[in-house]
Structures are given as structure tokens and as C-alpha cells.
C-alpha positions in Angstrom: 74.0 126.3 26.6 77.2 128.1 27.9 76.0 128.7 31.5 79.5 129.6 32.5 80.3 132.0 29.7 82.8 134.6 30.7 83.5 132.8 34.0 87.0 131.7 35.2 87.5 128.5 37.1 90.4 127.1 39.0 90.4 123.3 39.4 92.9 121.7 41.7 93.6 118.0 41.1 92.7 118.9 37.6 95.0 116.6 35.6 92.9 113.5 36.0 89.7 111.9 37.4 87.0 114.2 38.8 89.1 117.3 38.1 89.6 116.5 34.4 86.0 115.6 33.9 84.9 118.8 35.6 87.3 120.8 33.4 85.8 119.3 30.3 82.3 120.2 31.5 83.2 123.7 32.5 84.9 124.3 29.1 81.8 123.0 27.3 79.7 125.4 29.4 81.9 128.4 28.3 84.3 128.9 31.2 88.0 129.5 31.0 89.8 127.0 33.2 93.1 126.9 35.1 94.1 123.3 35.9 96.3 122.9 38.9 98.1 119.6 39.7 101.5 118.5 41.0 101.9 116.1 38.0 103.2 118.1 35.0 103.0 115.2 32.6 99.4 114.5 33.4 98.6 118.3 33.1 100.2 118.4 29.7 98.4 115.3 28.5 95.0 116.5 29.8 95.6 120.0 28.2 96.3 118.4 24.9 93.2 116.1 25.2 90.9 119.0 26.2 92.4 121.2 23.5 91.0 124.6 24.3 92.3 128.1 24.0 90.3 128.8 27.2 92.5 126.3 29.1 95.8 126.8 31.0 97.6 124.8 33.6 99.9 125.4 36.6 102.1 122.8 38.2 101.7 123.3 41.9 101.7 121.5 45.3 98.4 122.5 47.0 100.1 121.9 50.4 102.6 124.6 49.8 101.2 128.1 50.4 103.7 129.8 48.0 102.5 127.4 45.2 98.8 128.3 46.1 99.6 132.0 45.9 101.4 131.4 42.6 98.5 129.4 40.9 96.1 132.1 42.1 98.2 134.9 40.6 98.8 133.0 37.4 95.0 132.5 37.0 94.4 136.3 37.4 97.3 137.1 35.1 96.1 134.7 32.4 92.3 135.2 32.6 91.8 138.5 34.6 89.6 137.1 37.4 88.4 134.1 39.3 84.7 133.2 39.6 84.8 129.5 40.4 87.1 127.5 42.7 86.9 123.7 42.6 89.2 122.8 45.5 89.4 119.1 44.5 93.0 117.9 45.0 93.4 115.0 47.4 95.3 111.8 48.1 94.4 108.5 49.7 97.6 107.6 51.5 98.4 104.0 52.5 96.2 101.2 53.8 97.6 99.6 56.9 96.9 99.2 60.6 97.3 102.3 62.6 100.4 101.0 64.5 102.1 100.3 61.2 101.0 103.5 59.4 104.0 105.6 58.4 104.1 109.0 60.0 105.4 110.6 56.8 102.5 109.3 54.8 100.0 110.6 57.5 101.7 114.0 57.4 101.4 114.1 53.5 97.7 113.1 53.6 97.0 115.8 56.2 99.1 118.4 54.2 97.2 117.8 50.9 93.7 116.9 52.1 93.4 119.5 54.9 96.1 122.2 54.5 95.7 122.2 50.7 92.0 122.9 51.1 92.6 125.6 53.7 95.4 127.3 51.7 93.2 127.2 48.6 90.4 129.0 50.3 92.7 131.4 52.1 94.4 132.6 49.0 91.7 132.2 46.3 88.5 133.5 48.0 89.9 137.0 48.6 90.7 137.3 44.9 87.1 136.4 43.9 86.2 140.1 43.9 83.1 139.6 41.8 81.9 136.9 44.1 81.6 133.4 43.0 81.3 129.7 44.0 83.6 127.4 45.9 83.3 123.7 45.6 85.3 121.4 47.9 85.5 117.6 47.5 86.4 115.4 50.3 
């Protein structure tokens, strides 16, 4: 039934797992999809597997505001607009006691899971000029 016909979606964390499955569903429903992930090899593999002319990808670090601005701009350049934003990228970090938890791991978890969501909303939502939907996983 193509419920997303003529819609454009950005999916962060799109190279695997929930992001990849969501991309497959969005494509089946008629959307054009921009996959965003930090892992280029996984993006290439997922793109080949999903095999759609309505699919593109952008290698980006969601915790880097310049990268977020770039994937937003690349989506508009490729597809002309943004209607859906699945702000899905996230990492787990390490499992250890708090006194042994590495500060640099904590900083990376906060950067991806908190700042990445914030930057995504900050730079993508204003470009959704037709309105749209934002989905955030946590």
C-alpha cells in the first residue's frame, strides 16, 4: 500500500539493526530514504542488500554538528525535502562498575546518545518545511 509515497526519510543508525529494518519498511511503503551511519562498510552492504533507486547513504558522526548539517544538506540535495526523521543512532558503551568506568567511554556515550539526538533535531527539523514526523529511539 505505499503509505509513504513521495515522502523522504532520514534514518540515523541506518546501517544495521532497527535502522536497517526501518529503512526496508519505509522503502516498501514508497519512501525515499537517506541512511546515516558512521560505519561506511555497513552502509555500503545495507545499500546493496536493500537495492533501491530510492535509497542513498551518508557516512556521518551524529555527535558532530558539522556532520549532521552535512547529512541534512545531502538529503535535500538528493531528494529535495525531508518529511520523516528517524533519530535512531545510539551506542551502549561499556559494562563496568561506576568507579572503573572510563571517562572517555562515558563522554562518547553522552555525545552519541544525547548530543546526537539534539543535533539531529536542531538541524533537521527546521528543514522539514512541509511538516513531518520525528521518531527518536532511546
